[in-house]
C-alpha positions in Angstrom: 0.2 0.1 0.0 2.6 2.3 0.9 4.2 1.7 -2.4 0.8 3.0 -4.2 1.2 5.9 -2.1 4.7 7.0 -2.7 3.8 6.5 -6.4 0.7 9.2 -6.3 2.4 11.4 -3.8 5.6 11.7 -6.7 3.1 11.9 -9.2 1.3 14.9 -7.8 4.8 16.6 -6.8 6.2 16.1 -10.3 3.1 17.7 -12.0 3.1 20.9 -9.5 7.0 21.1 -10.3 6.2 21.1 -14.2 3.4 23.8 -13.7 5.8 26.2 -11.9 8.6 25.4 -14.0 6.8 26.2 -17.2 5.4 29.2 -15.7 8.9 30.3 -15.3 9.5 29.1 -18.7 7.2 31.3 -20.0 7.9 34.6 -18.0 11.0 34.3 -19.5 10.2 33.7 -23.1 8.3 37.1 -23.0 10.2 39.2 -20.8 13.8 38.1 -20.8 14.1 36.5 -24.7 11.7 38.9 -26.8 11.6 42.1 -24.7 14.7 41.6 -23.5 13.2 43.5 -20.2 14.9 42.0 -16.8 13.1 44.9 -14.8 9.9 43.3 -16.2 10.5 39.7 -15.4 11.4 40.4 -11.9 8.4 43.0 -11.4 5.6 40.8 -13.3 6.7 37.2 -11.7 5.1 37.9 -8.3 1.8 39.2 -10.1 1.7 35.8 -11.8 2.3 33.7 -8.6 -0.8 33.9 -6.8 -3.3 33.6 -9.6 -1.6 30.6 -11.3 -1.1 29.0 -7.9 -4.8 28.9 -7.4 -5.2 28.0 -11.3 -2.6 25.0 -10.8 -4.5 24.0 -7.0 -7.8 23.7 -9.2 -6.0 21.9 -12.1 -4.8 19.3 -9.4 -8.6 18.8 -8.3 -9.9 18.3 -12.4 -6.9 15.8 -12.5 -7.7 13.9 -9.5 -11.4 13.9 -10.5 -10.5 12.5 -14.1 -8.4 9.3 -12.6 -5.1 11.0 -13.8 -3.5 9.8 -10.2 -5.1 6.6 -10.3 -2.2 4.1 -10.3 -4.5 1.5 -12.0 -4.9 3.6 -15.2 -1.5 4.8 -15.5 -1.0 2.8 -19.0 0.4 4.2 -22.0 -2.7 3.9 -23.6 -4.8 5.7 -26.2 -7.6 5.9 -23.3 -5.3 7.6 -20.8 -3.5 10.0 -23.2 -7.3 10.9 -24.2 -8.3 11.6 -20.8 -5.2 13.6 -20.1 -5.6 15.6 -23.4 -9.7 16.4 -22.3 -8.6 17.2 -19.0 -6.3 19.9 -19.8 -8.5 21.5 -22.3 -11.3 21.6 -19.6 -8.4 23.3 -17.3 -7.4 25.5 -20.3 -11.2 26.6 -20.4 -11.0 27.1 -16.6 -7.8 29.4 -16.3 -9.2 31.5 -19.0 -12.2 31.9 -17.3 -10.7 32.7 -14.1 -8.4 35.1 -15.5 -11.1 37.0 -17.6 -14.1 36.9 -15.4 -12.2 37.5 -11.6 -11.0 41.0 -11.7 -8.7 40.1 -8.2 -6.0 38.7 -10.3 -5.6 42.3 -12.0 -3.5 40.5 -15.2 -5.2 39.3 -17.8 -2.0 37.6 -19.4 -2.7 36.5 -23.0 0.5 35.6 -25.0 2.0 34.3 -21.1 -1.1 31.9 -20.4 -0.9 30.5 -24.1 2.6 30.0 -24.3 2.0 28.4 -20.6 -0.9 26.1 -21.7 0.8 25.0 -24.5 4.1 23.7 -23.1 2.5 22.6 -19.9 0.0 20.3 -22.4 3.3 19.2 -24.1 5.5 18.4 -21.3 2.9 16.7 -19.2 2.0 14.2 -22.2 5.5 13.1 -22.7 6.8 12.7 -19.2 3.6 10.9 -18.3 4.9 8.3 -20.9 7.6 8.2 -18.9 6.7 8.0 -15.5 4.3 5.1 -17.0 6.5 3.0 -17.6 8.5 3.8 -14.5 5.9 3.1 -12.0 5.6 -0.6 -13.5 9.3 -0.8 -12.5 9.9 1.4 -9.5 9.4 -0.4 -6.0 8.7 -3.5 -7.3 7.3 -6.4 -5.9 8.0 -10.0 -5.8 5.1 -12.0 -5.1 4.2 -15.5 -4.1 0.7 -16.9 -4.6 -0.1 -20.1 -2.4 -2.9 -21.8 -3.7 -4.2 -22.1 -7.1 -7.9 -20.9 -6.9 -10.0 -19.3 -9.5 -9.4 -15.8 -7.8 -5.7 -16.2 -8.2 -5.9 -17.2 -11.8 -7.7 -13.4 -12.3 -5.2 -11.8 -10.0 -2.6 -13.5 -12.2 -4.0 -12.1 -15.6 -5.3 -8.7 -13.7 -1.4 -8.1 -12.7 0.1 -9.1 -16.3 -2.4 -6.6 -17.8 -1.4 -3.6 -15.1 2.3 -3.8 -15.0 2.2 -0.5 -13.7 0.9 -2.0 -10.3 4.6 -3.3 -9.9 3.7 -6.9 -8.9 6.0 -9.6 -10.2 4.5 -13.0 -9.6 7.6 -15.5 -9.2 5.4 -18.6 -7.9 2.1 -19.9 -7.6 2.6 -22.7 -4.9 0.4 -25.4 -3.0 0.7 -24.3 0.5 1.9 -27.4 1.8 5.2 -27.1 -1.4 7.8 -25.9 1.7 10.8 -27.0 -0.2 9.8 -24.8 -3.4 8.7 -21.8 -1.1 12.3 -22.1 -0.1 14.0 -22.5 -3.0 11.8 -19.0 -4.3 13.1 -17.4 -1.0 16.6 -18.0 -2.0 16.4 -17.3 -5.8 13.9 -14.5 -6.1 13.9 -13.1 -2.5 10.4 -12.4 -2.9 8.8 -9.8 -0.1 5.0 -10.9 -0.5 3.3 -13.9 0.1 -0.4 -14.0 -0.8 -2.8 -17.3 0.9 -5.7 -18.4 -0.8 -6.1 -20.1 2.3 -6.8 -18.4 5.6 -3.5 -18.8 7.2 -5.6 -18.2 11.0 -7.5 -21.4 10.7 -4.8 -23.6 9.9 -1.9 -23.8 12.7 0.7 -25.7 10.1 0.3 -22.7 7.4 0.5 -19.9 10.2 3.8 -21.4 11.6 4.9 -21.3 8.1 4.4 -17.9 7.2 5.4 -17.0 10.3 9.2 -17.9 9.5 8.9 -15.8 6.3 7.3 -13.0 8.4 10.5 -12.6 10.6 12.5 -12.0 7.2 10.6 -9.4 6.7 7.8 -11.0 4.0 4.3 -9.4 4.3 1.5 -11.6 4.9 -1.9 -10.9 3.0 -5.1 -13.1 2.5 -6.1 -13.2 -0.7 -9.4 -11.3 0.0 -7.9 -8.3 1.6 -5.0 -8.8 -1.6 -7.6 -8.7 -4.1 -9.8 -5.7 -3.1 -6.9 -3.7 -2.7 -5.5 -4.2 -6.2 -8.8 -4.4 -8.3 -11.0 -2.3 -6.2 -13.8 -5.0 -6.3 -14.2 -7.6 -3.2 -14.2 -11.0 -4.4 -17.8 -12.4 -4.0 -16.9 -15.8 -4.4 -14.2 -15.8 -1.4 -16.0 -13.5 1.1 -17.9 -14.8 3.8 -20.8 -13.8 6.0 -18.3 -12.8 8.6 -16.6 -10.1 5.9 -20.0 -8.0 6.3 -19.9 -8.3 10.4 -16.2 -7.2 10.0 -16.0 -4.5 7.5 -19.7 -2.8 7.7 -21.2 -1.1 11.0 -24.1 1.0 11.0 -23.0 3.0 13.9 -19.6 4.2 12.7 -21.4 5.6 9.5 -23.9 7.9 11.0 -22.0 10.8 10.8 -20.8 10.1 7.4 -24.6 9.5 6.4 -25.6 13.0 8.3 -23.1 14.9 6.1 -23.8 12.9 2.9 -27.7 13.8 3.3 -26.9 17.4 3.2 -24.4 17.3 0.4 -27.5 15.5 -1.4 -30.0 18.2 -0.8 -27.6 20.9 -1.5 -26.9 19.5 -4.7 -30.5 18.4 -5.6 -31.5 21.6 -4.9 -29.2 23.6 -7.3 -29.7 20.9 -10.0 -33.5 21.1 -9.7 -33.3 24.8 -10.5 -31.3 23.9 -13.8 -33.8 21.3 -14.6 -36.5 23.8 -14.4 -35.0 25.8 -16.8 -34.2 23.7 -19.0 -37.2 21.5 -18.6 -39.6 23.2 -21.5 -37.1 22.6 -24.0 -36.9 18.9 -23.1 -40.2 19.0 -23.3 -40.8 20.0 -26.4 -38.0 18.0 -28.2 -39.3 15.3 -26.6 -42.9 15.5 -28.1 -41.1 16.1 -31.5 -38.9 13.3 -31.6 -41.7 10.8 -30.0 -44.9 12.2 -28.5 -46.0 10.3 -25.6 -45.0 10.9 -22.0 -42.1 12.9 -20.9 -40.7 10.8 -18.3 -39.9 7.4 -17.6 -41.5 6.2 -14.3 -40.9 2.9 -13.2 -40.4 1.4 -9.8 -37.0 0.3 -8.3 -35.7 -1.3 -5.1 -33.9 1.3 -2.6 -32.2 0.9 0.4 -33.5 -1.8 3.1 -35.3 -3.2 0.3 -38.4 -0.5 -0.2 -39.6 0.3 -3.3 -40.1 3.2 -5.0 -40.6 5.6 -8.4 -37.3 6.4 -10.3 -38.1 9.6 -12.6 -36.0 10.0 -15.5 -36.6 11.8 -19.1 -37.8 9.2 -21.5 -35.4 8.4 -24.1 -37.1 5.3 -25.3 -39.5 5.2 -28.3 -43.1 5.3 -26.4 -43.9 1.4 -27.2 -40.6 -0.1 -26.4 -39.9 2.1 -22.4 -39.3 -1.0 -19.9 -40.1 -3.8 -22.1 -37.1 -5.6 -21.4 -34.9 -6.4 -18.2 -31.6 -8.4 -19.2 -30.4 -6.5 -22.1 -29.5 -2.9 -23.2 -31.8 -1.3 -25.6 -31.0 -1.3 -29.2 -29.9 1.1 -30.8 -33.2 1.7 -32.8 -35.3 2.0 -29.7 -33.6 4.7 -28.7 -35.3 7.9 -30.2 -33.1 11.1 -31.9 -33.7 13.3 -29.2 -33.3 10.1 -26.4 -29.6 9.5 -27.9 -28.6 13.0 -27.1 -30.0 13.2 -23.9 -28.2 9.7 -23.1 -25.0 11.3 -24.3 -25.1 14.0 -22.4 -26.8 12.5 -19.0 -29.6 14.7 -19.3 -31.9 11.8 -18.8 -31.1 11.4 -15.2 -31.9 15.3 -14.3 -35.2 14.0 -13.0 -33.7 12.0 -10.5 -33.0 14.9 -7.9 -36.6 14.6 -6.8 -36.0 11.1 -6.0 -32.3 12.3 -4.2 -35.0 15.5 -2.6 -37.2 13.2 -1.3 -34.6 10.9 0.3 -35.1 7.8 -1.8 -31.8 8.2 -3.5 -28.3 9.9 -3.0 -25.9 11.3 -5.7 -23.5 8.4 -5.2 -24.4 4.9 -4.9 -25.3 1.7 -6.3 -27.5 1.7 -9.4 -31.2 0.8 -8.4 -32.7 -2.1 -10.1 -36.0 -4.0 -10.8 -37.8 -5.5 -8.1 -38.2 -8.8 -10.4 -34.8 -8.5 -11.3 -33.0 -8.0 -7.8 -35.4 -10.9 -7.0 -33.8 -13.2 -9.6 -30.6 -12.1 -8.9 -30.1 -12.5 -5.7 -31.0 -16.0 -6.0 -28.3 -16.2 -8.6 -25.5 -14.3 -7.0 -24.3 -14.7 -3.5 -25.2 -11.3 -1.0 -26.1 -9.5 -4.2 -29.5 -8.0 -1.7 -26.5 -6.3 0.4 -25.9 -3.6 -1.9 -29.1 -2.6 -0.7 -27.6 -1.6 2.4 -26.9 1.6 1.1 -29.3 4.5 -0.5 -29.1 3.7 -4.5 -27.3 6.5 -6.6 -27.0 8.2 -9.7 -23.7 6.7 -10.1 -21.2 5.0 -7.9 -17.9 2.9 -7.7 -19.2 0.2 -10.2 -20.2 3.0 -13.3 -16.4 5.0 -12.2 -14.7 1.6 -13.3 -16.6 0.1 -16.0 -19.5 2.8 -17.5 -20.0 0.5 -20.2 -21.1 -2.8 -18.3 -23.9 -4.5 -19.5 -26.7 -6.6 -17.9 -25.3 -10.0 -18.5 -24.4 -12.1 -15.7 -20.9 -11.8 -15.2 -20.9 -8.0 -15.4 -23.8 -7.9 -13.0 -21.0 -9.9 -10.7 -18.6 -7.7 -11.5 -21.0 -4.5 -10.9 -21.7 -6.0 -7.6 -17.8 -6.5 -6.6 -17.5 -2.9 -6.8 -20.4 -1.9 -5.0 -19.7 -3.7 -2.3 
């Protein structure tokens, strides 16, 4: 865990360094190289420092929200760099807006801001390529799995596809293969053992692992390691005791109160926005496919209570709510409905459900009662997602927004929800 936090810390620190370095370069280019005026350079530098510091702070928050400090996503692939560029363009718009709409900043840089934005994007782009490669090698961990369960095979594939996490699997052994474990220690000097068998249930295994613990090796249960690296809970290997150990209604009291206050504030603000655009949405829906404006269906809420979820209708009138176990076909979505879904405007009426206390902004997506009943019979602990209020978006949507309603994808979403 400390390795992961260290990488994130170094990444944030390096971004801050780049922000200020590029600002300095931009000022040197403008006042020293082009204008050849050192006096202006020295006088203008302090004027730029405070405004740009505020902007840099906002940039860091935007980067964090976009997942650019998520170690799991630090891979040199198209999706990562697309996210980086889009996020930086948003930051550029924010910077320009702040300078030109907040008179407190005094300065309204044009050339300096343009040079700063252009250089920052270029340097960040190439720096992230290097850092993403480095992240897979730095603080590397040689590890051994004890056991050969399905979850270990899944983890093996996951870690092999995510080298940036820094885990190198040097062996997958049976818990009683003591001699081979010692050979691996002599040749690979592993620093982590992950056991599929609960080592507190076997005195023999506990004694074996304790010998390596004394040598400085970290020992972990499979379920804890699985959750730490994938951000999911492995449904197939947890038991009822997991919920008793990890969930406490009493400790959530203050958190739930603060969360409810934020939900109310957010729903009021978005509710006002919804009322403003409502006439235009109503007109567009009527033109696209005359019929009901709202999609209203039963959903399961906290503690299994049924409520009526409200959204703007995006499906053709005779198609809404007909299918349970698949996404709607392209032809079933109206022309304006495609726009509503792409912009997520169709979700706005749910602020009413949030204001009524039936939903929250953050939580597992609410499902149909008949679907919850079916899935609860097929998937262990599925009903446990109803311990909290459902939400407009949750951990599952953040990690896999395109997941469909298949059994495999539903199981994966549940692992994130838990």
